[in-house]
N, C-alpha and C positions, 0 to 999 in steps of 0.2 A: 503493499500500500504506499509505503513511503516514496518509492520511486515514481508512483503514478500521480503525485500531487501536482507537479507542474502541468502535466497533461490534462488533469481535471480542471485547470484554470486557463484553458486556451481561448475561451470565448468571453466576450463582455458579459453575456448572460451568466456564465458559470462564475465569473469573478463577482458579479452583483449578488448571486446567490450565496457564495461563500461569505461575503462581507455582511449580508443580511443575517445569516445564521450566526456569525460571530457576534454581531450586535445584539440580536435577540437573546442569546444565551450569555451575554456579558462575558465573553471569552477574552476580551482585550485586543488591542491594536497589534500586539505581537503574536497573536495566535498562529498565524501562518508560519512564523519562525520557530515557535515551540512545538508545533504539531509533529514534526518528525521524531523528536525526542519522546513525546507523549506516546506515540505509536510504538516506538522502539522499546518502551518500558513494559509493554504488555507481554506476559508470558503465555506459553502454550497452555499451561495449567489453568491460568485465569480464563483463557478463551474456552477451554473445555468445560470448566465449571459454569460459566455463563451460559454456554450452549445447553448443558445438562438442565439448568434451571428454566430456560426459556423455551426449549424445544420438546414436544411431546411426540415420540415416534408413533403412538397409537392414533394421533390425529393427522398424521402426514398424508399427503396425497402424492402418488407416484405417476409421473407423466413420461411417456415414451414418445419420442419423435423420430420420424424417419420411415423408411420402407418397412412395411409389415409383411412378413413372410411366414 
């Protein structure tokens, strides 16, 4: 995700959305500079635990796209 930040800000609309989000959540004017460190600080165990709390496999929908044979 860290490497995709510049690509995510390639259009004026994307920049405006980023700035609006930073303002709405009071993230500060330096949020774009802090974001790589914030993302880099997230561990695999933290992501796994968050997914475990938020995702319920019994409520999942499976979608298959492509040729059906």
